[in-house]
C-alpha positions in Angstrom: 6.7 -42.7 -50.0 5.5 -44.6 -47.0 6.1 -43.8 -43.4 7.0 -46.1 -40.5 7.0 -45.7 -36.8 9.4 -48.0 -34.9 9.0 -48.4 -31.2 11.8 -49.8 -29.0 10.1 -50.9 -25.8 10.9 -52.1 -22.3 7.8 -53.2 -20.4 7.6 -52.2 -16.7 4.0 -53.1 -16.0 2.6 -56.0 -18.1 -1.0 -55.5 -17.1 -1.0 -51.8 -18.1 1.0 -52.7 -21.2 -1.6 -55.1 -22.2 -4.3 -52.5 -21.8 -2.3 -50.0 -23.8 -1.7 -52.4 -26.6 -5.4 -53.2 -26.8 -6.2 -49.5 -27.2 -3.7 -48.6 -29.9 -5.2 -50.3 -33.0 -8.4 -48.2 -33.1 -6.2 -45.1 -33.2 -4.5 -46.3 -36.3 -7.6 -46.7 -38.5 -8.1 -43.1 -39.4 -4.4 -42.8 -40.5 -4.4 -46.2 -42.3 -1.6 -47.4 -40.0 -0.8 -51.1 -40.0 1.2 -53.0 -37.4 3.8 -54.9 -39.4 5.8 -56.4 -36.6 5.3 -56.7 -32.9 7.9 -58.9 -31.2 10.3 -59.6 -28.4 14.1 -59.4 -29.0 15.9 -62.7 -29.5 19.5 -61.5 -29.8 21.5 -58.3 -30.5 23.5 -59.2 -33.5 25.6 -56.0 -33.6 26.1 -53.0 -31.3 24.1 -52.3 -28.2 20.4 -52.3 -27.7 18.8 -52.0 -24.3 15.1 -52.6 -25.1 13.4 -56.0 -25.1 10.5 -55.4 -27.5 9.8 -53.7 -30.8 6.9 -52.6 -32.8 6.9 -51.5 -36.5 3.8 -49.6 -37.8 3.5 -48.7 -41.5 1.6 -45.7 -42.7 0.8 -44.5 -46.3 3.2 -41.6 -45.9 5.2 -39.7 -43.2 2.5 -37.1 -42.7 0.0 -39.9 -41.7 2.5 -41.2 -39.2 2.9 -37.7 -37.7 -0.9 -37.1 -37.8 -1.5 -40.4 -35.9 1.0 -39.5 -33.2 -0.4 -36.0 -32.8 -4.0 -37.1 -32.8 -6.1 -36.7 -29.7 -7.0 -40.4 -29.7 -3.3 -41.4 -29.5 -2.2 -38.6 -27.2 -4.9 -39.7 -24.7 -3.0 -43.1 -24.5 0.4 -41.6 -23.7 -0.1 -41.4 -19.9 -1.0 -45.1 -19.8 2.0 -45.9 -22.1 4.3 -44.0 -19.8 3.0 -46.0 -16.8 3.4 -49.3 -18.6 6.8 -49.1 -20.4 9.9 -47.2 -21.4 9.5 -46.5 -25.1 11.5 -44.7 -27.8 9.4 -44.0 -30.9 11.1 -43.0 -34.1 9.5 -42.0 -37.4 11.0 -42.9 -40.8 10.2 -42.5 -44.4 10.7 -45.3 -46.8 
């Protein structure tokens, strides 16, 4: 069973967001995380959605997703992330 982390994002500081995005991929390697989709919303087809961007990261299993998020490497990026954007991260199993 694979695990996914989906991020719903509203960028507040594009420069800091760019810096954050550049630093995330190395944190995924140990956990075998792969960015599946990173994009900007085109249209809400149903319901309400307030964020403008989304990222989908696939992991081999839910424990890897949790391990990545809790890792010192990723936790060190959270202050930068919080300066750059409003983000909701959700973990799923599939």
